[in-house]
C-alpha positions in Angstrom: 40.0 119.4 168.6 38.3 121.3 165.9 37.8 120.9 162.2 37.7 123.3 159.3 36.2 122.5 155.8 37.6 125.0 153.4 35.8 125.7 150.1 32.4 124.5 148.8 33.2 122.6 145.7 32.6 119.2 144.3 34.6 116.5 142.6 33.8 114.9 139.3 32.9 111.2 139.5 31.9 108.6 137.0 28.5 108.9 135.3 26.3 105.9 135.4 24.5 104.5 132.4 21.2 106.2 131.7 21.3 108.5 134.8 19.4 111.7 134.4 20.2 113.1 137.8 22.6 112.3 140.6 22.8 113.4 144.2 25.7 115.5 145.4 27.2 116.2 148.8 27.2 119.9 148.2 23.8 120.3 146.5 25.2 120.6 143.0 22.8 120.0 140.1 23.4 120.5 136.4 21.3 120.0 133.3 21.6 121.0 129.7 18.2 122.5 128.9 16.0 121.4 126.0 17.5 117.9 125.3 17.3 116.9 128.9 21.0 116.0 129.1 21.2 115.9 132.9 24.3 115.2 134.9 25.6 116.1 138.3 28.9 116.0 140.1 29.4 114.8 143.6 32.2 114.4 146.1 34.0 115.8 149.1 34.0 119.5 149.9 36.6 121.6 148.1 37.8 118.7 145.9 39.8 119.8 142.9 39.9 117.9 139.6 40.9 117.9 136.0 40.7 115.1 133.4 43.3 113.5 131.2 43.4 110.5 128.9 45.8 107.6 129.7 47.6 105.3 127.3 44.8 102.8 127.5 42.2 105.4 126.5 40.3 105.7 129.8 39.6 109.1 131.1 40.8 110.0 134.6 40.7 112.9 137.0 43.8 114.6 138.4 44.5 117.3 140.9 44.2 120.9 139.8 44.1 124.3 141.4 40.5 125.1 140.3 37.4 124.1 142.3 34.3 122.7 140.5 31.6 124.8 142.1 28.1 123.6 142.7 25.5 124.9 140.2 21.8 125.2 140.7 19.3 124.8 137.8 19.4 128.5 136.9 23.1 128.7 136.5 23.8 125.6 134.3 23.4 127.4 131.0 26.6 129.3 131.6 28.4 126.8 133.8 27.9 123.7 131.7 28.4 123.3 128.0 28.6 120.2 125.7 31.7 120.4 123.5 32.0 118.2 120.5 35.0 117.2 118.4 34.9 115.0 115.3 38.3 113.6 114.2 38.2 111.8 110.9 40.4 108.8 111.6 40.6 107.8 108.0 42.1 111.1 107.0 44.2 112.0 110.0 45.5 108.5 110.7 44.5 108.8 114.3 43.2 105.7 116.1 40.4 107.3 118.1 37.9 110.1 118.3 36.9 112.0 121.4 33.7 113.5 122.7 34.7 116.2 125.1 32.3 117.2 127.9 33.3 120.4 129.7 32.0 121.3 133.2 33.3 124.7 134.3 37.1 124.1 134.5 36.8 120.3 134.3 36.9 118.5 130.9 36.1 114.9 130.4 37.9 113.5 127.3 35.9 110.5 126.2 37.9 108.3 123.8 35.8 106.5 121.1 37.0 103.7 118.9 36.7 104.5 115.2 34.0 102.7 113.2 30.3 102.6 112.6 29.4 102.1 116.2 31.5 105.0 117.4 29.8 107.3 114.9 26.5 106.5 116.5 27.8 107.0 120.0 29.4 110.3 119.0 26.2 111.6 117.5 24.4 110.8 120.7 27.1 112.7 122.7 26.9 115.7 120.3 23.1 115.8 120.4 22.9 115.5 124.2 21.2 112.1 124.5 22.4 110.6 127.8 21.9 106.9 127.3 25.4 105.7 127.0 28.0 105.0 129.7 31.1 107.3 130.0 34.4 105.7 130.9 35.1 105.3 134.5 37.2 108.1 136.0 40.0 107.6 138.5 39.1 108.6 142.0 40.1 112.1 143.2 42.1 111.7 146.4 41.0 113.8 149.3 43.3 115.4 151.8 42.9 115.7 155.6 45.4 118.0 157.3 46.2 117.1 160.9 48.0 119.7 163.1 49.0 118.8 166.6 48.7 121.9 168.8 48.2 120.7 172.4 50.9 123.1 173.6 48.9 126.0 172.0 51.9 127.4 170.0 51.7 131.1 169.1 52.5 130.2 165.5 49.3 128.2 165.0 47.4 131.1 163.4 50.1 131.6 160.8 50.2 127.9 160.0 46.5 127.8 159.5 46.6 131.0 157.3 49.2 129.4 155.1 47.0 126.3 154.6 44.0 128.5 153.7 46.1 130.4 151.1 47.5 127.3 149.4 46.2 126.2 146.1 44.5 122.8 145.7 44.0 122.9 149.5 42.7 120.1 151.7 39.1 118.9 152.1 39.4 119.3 155.9 41.8 120.7 158.5 41.9 119.1 161.9 43.6 120.9 164.8 44.2 118.8 167.9 44.6 121.2 170.8 43.5 118.9 173.6 44.0 117.0 175.9 46.8 119.2 177.0 48.9 116.4 178.2 49.0 114.7 174.8 52.2 114.7 172.9 52.5 115.2 169.1 52.3 111.4 168.5 49.0 111.0 170.5 47.6 114.2 169.0 48.3 113.1 165.5 46.7 109.7 166.1 43.6 111.3 167.6 43.2 113.6 164.6 43.9 110.8 162.1 41.1 108.6 163.5 38.7 111.6 163.2 39.8 112.4 159.6 37.8 111.4 156.6 40.3 112.0 153.8 42.2 109.4 151.7 45.5 111.1 152.5 46.6 112.3 155.9 48.8 115.4 155.7 50.7 116.1 158.9 51.8 119.6 159.4 53.5 121.0 162.5 51.9 124.1 164.1 55.1 126.1 163.4 55.3 125.4 159.7 53.9 127.7 157.0 53.3 125.5 153.9 54.2 126.9 150.5 51.3 127.8 148.2 52.0 124.7 146.0 52.5 122.2 148.8 49.1 120.5 148.4 49.3 120.6 144.7 52.6 118.7 144.8 51.2 116.2 147.3 48.2 115.5 145.2 50.4 115.1 142.1 52.7 112.7 143.9 49.9 110.3 144.8 48.2 110.9 141.4 51.3 110.0 139.4 52.5 107.1 141.5 49.7 104.6 142.3 52.2 102.6 144.5 53.1 105.6 146.7 52.1 105.2 150.3 53.8 108.2 151.9 55.7 111.3 150.8 57.3 114.1 152.9 59.1 117.3 152.1 61.4 119.8 153.7 61.8 123.2 155.3 62.5 125.9 152.8 65.7 128.0 152.7 64.1 131.1 154.1 63.5 130.4 157.9 61.6 133.0 159.8 63.4 133.4 163.2 66.4 135.4 161.9 68.9 134.4 164.6 72.2 132.7 164.0 71.3 129.4 165.7 67.8 129.3 164.3 68.8 130.0 160.8 71.6 127.4 161.0 69.4 124.7 162.4 66.6 125.2 159.9 68.9 125.6 156.9 70.8 122.4 158.0 67.5 120.6 157.9 66.8 122.0 154.4 70.2 120.9 153.2 70.0 117.4 154.6 66.6 116.7 153.0 67.6 118.1 149.7 70.7 115.9 149.7 68.6 112.8 150.2 65.7 113.2 147.8 64.1 110.1 146.4 63.0 106.8 147.8 63.2 106.9 151.6 63.2 104.5 154.5 62.0 107.0 157.0 59.3 109.6 157.4 58.9 113.2 158.6 55.7 114.6 160.1 56.7 118.3 159.9 55.2 118.3 156.4 54.4 114.7 155.3 51.5 112.8 153.8 50.5 109.2 154.1 47.6 107.1 152.9 45.1 106.9 155.8 44.4 103.2 155.4 48.2 102.4 155.4 48.7 104.6 158.4 46.0 102.9 160.4 47.1 99.4 159.3 50.6 99.8 160.8 49.1 101.3 164.0 49.9 105.0 163.6 52.5 106.8 165.7 53.8 104.9 168.7 52.5 107.3 171.4 53.5 104.9 174.2 57.2 104.9 173.3 57.2 108.6 172.4 54.9 110.6 174.8 56.9 113.7 174.0 58.2 115.2 170.8 60.9 113.0 169.5 61.5 110.7 166.6 58.0 109.2 166.5 57.9 110.1 162.7 61.2 108.3 162.0 60.0 105.2 163.9 56.7 105.3 161.9 58.7 105.4 158.6 60.8 102.4 159.7 57.6 100.4 160.3 56.1 101.5 157.0 59.3 100.5 155.2 59.4 97.2 157.0 55.8 96.5 155.8 56.8 97.2 152.2 55.4 100.7 151.9 56.8 103.0 149.3 58.0 106.3 150.8 59.5 109.2 148.9 61.3 112.3 150.0 60.3 115.2 147.7 62.1 118.3 148.8 60.0 120.4 146.4 57.2 120.0 149.0 58.2 122.8 151.3 57.2 124.9 154.3 58.7 127.8 156.2 59.8 126.9 159.7 58.8 129.5 162.3 60.6 128.0 165.3 63.2 130.0 167.2 66.1 127.9 168.4 68.5 128.5 171.2 72.0 126.8 171.5 70.9 124.9 174.6 67.6 123.9 173.0 69.4 122.7 169.9 71.9 120.6 171.9 69.1 119.1 174.1 67.0 118.2 171.1 69.9 116.7 169.1 71.1 114.7 172.1 68.0 113.6 174.1 65.1 114.0 171.7 66.7 112.7 168.5 70.2 111.3 168.9 69.7 108.8 171.8 66.2 107.6 170.7 67.3 107.3 167.1 70.3 105.2 167.9 68.3 103.0 170.4 65.8 102.5 167.6 68.5 101.3 165.3 69.9 99.0 167.9 66.5 97.5 168.6 65.7 97.1 164.9 69.2 95.9 164.2 69.2 98.3 161.3 72.2 99.7 159.3 70.3 102.7 157.9 72.2 105.5 156.2 69.1 107.7 155.8 69.3 111.5 156.3 71.6 112.3 159.3 72.9 108.7 159.3 74.6 109.0 155.9 78.3 108.3 155.6 79.1 111.9 155.0 77.6 112.8 158.3 79.4 110.0 160.1 82.7 111.2 158.6 81.8 114.7 159.7 81.1 113.5 163.3 84.5 111.8 163.4 86.1 115.0 162.2 84.3 117.0 164.8 85.5 114.6 167.5 89.1 114.9 166.2 88.8 118.7 166.2 87.5 118.7 169.8 90.3 116.4 170.9 92.9 118.6 169.2 91.6 121.6 171.0 91.6 119.8 174.3 95.2 118.7 173.9 96.3 121.8 172.2 97.5 119.9 169.1 97.0 122.7 166.6 98.1 120.7 163.6 95.3 118.2 164.3 92.9 121.1 164.8 93.9 122.7 161.5 93.6 119.4 159.7 90.3 118.5 161.2 88.9 122.0 160.5 90.0 121.9 156.9 88.5 118.4 156.4 85.2 119.6 157.8 85.0 122.7 155.7 85.7 120.7 152.5 83.4 117.9 153.5 80.5 120.3 154.2 81.2 123.0 151.7 77.7 122.8 150.1 76.1 123.5 153.4 78.4 126.5 154.1 77.8 127.8 150.6 74.0 127.6 151.3 74.5 129.5 154.6 76.5 132.2 152.8 74.1 132.5 149.9 71.0 132.8 152.1 72.3 134.7 155.2 75.8 136.0 154.4 79.3 135.6 155.6 78.5 136.0 159.3 76.1 133.1 159.2 78.5 130.9 157.2 81.3 131.6 159.7 79.0 130.8 162.6 77.8 127.7 160.9 81.2 125.9 161.3 81.3 125.8 165.1 77.5 125.3 165.3 77.8 122.3 163.0 80.6 121.0 165.2 78.4 121.3 168.3 75.6 119.5 166.4 77.9 116.6 165.5 79.5 116.4 169.0 76.0 115.9 170.5 75.5 113.1 167.9 78.8 111.5 169.1 77.8 111.9 172.7 74.5 110.1 172.0 76.3 106.9 171.1 77.5 105.8 174.6 74.3 107.0 176.1 72.2 105.0 173.6 74.4 101.9 174.2 74.0 102.2 178.0 70.2 102.7 177.7 69.9 99.8 175.3 71.9 97.5 177.6 69.8 98.5 180.7 66.6 97.9 178.8 67.8 94.5 177.7 68.8 93.6 181.3 65.4 94.7 182.6 63.6 92.5 180.1 65.7 89.5 181.0 65.2 90.1 184.7 61.4 90.4 184.1 61.3 87.1 182.3 63.4 85.5 185.0 
């Protein structure tokens, strides 16, 4: 496992009353020359920030694409300036005045209540006397990216390069490439316990995040104080370029975009969760899922059960680099996802309609079974009816395939979608048998 710390910036934090100098984790120091107005910023490496004023009048920092760089004492004359603004409340009808302090790209808007006392405070701000307390600023969240890579995928370098290019990037990147026998669940857990950020951002080693992915993640947690987890989607431009790969990746894109909003599940291909919440529920279940499976879905169910707020935001996107084969797709849909997912629902006694469990997908699975039965029995009216039903039902998906990859991909998408749904249908009896056997073994063990 190894760790990267991109950038060398600092985050703005609240100023203490009467403080002339404050320590920083990156050696930043700032002063304003003759009047001795000394302030410093401190925080995690590479933290971004900007300020805004809320309805209650308190200043707060929010995510931004600029980094507040550390300044030494010789650079502060150009990097730090004291800005003043006087608003005559009696003339303008406004209810407050502000004293603005600008540090490089970060501005602290300090609301002041009109009146005799505020005039005095404002004069002190304007003259650079630092003996008053600034309003407390909201804490800037820090991001720790965790990438499981124990199988040493060849796409890892591209995934890391995309993280490095992204704006408002993470404070640290943790790549877990050992032990070799660890699956994705165990690798993510290991990286999460070593992480120091407020938010854990899980990214698969075959995903190139979009340049604005981290900006959107920061904004999601910044704008929703009750948010515990958020996850995104693959984009509509997969890399592999084969019929099967493009279908599978665009299908994922389509399903996530159709289910945006509050969610009861989670996705670790590109998903973020508060570290304290993640640790409180026990992380990924690496015992139940030693190999790549639905460990992220199961985590989402536990988070939801504990009352956590999860949101699917398909605007948080990454490009999938995985190359699928027909056999690999069928194996994954049946053994890595279909059977485990249904067993999980049986154990949890859940009636979830999230993502692939929605009623549209259930109807599509029934139509696919009818189509296969018609072909097997050579009942061509049934085949034509089932095929027409499926095309109408999934028209938005086929339009997406046509729009992104042309008529050949759209035509291939119909039988590939039928195969995908037939594997889902085949998972039902297998999951029921496995669930019954597991229950029998538990009863036998107690007896």
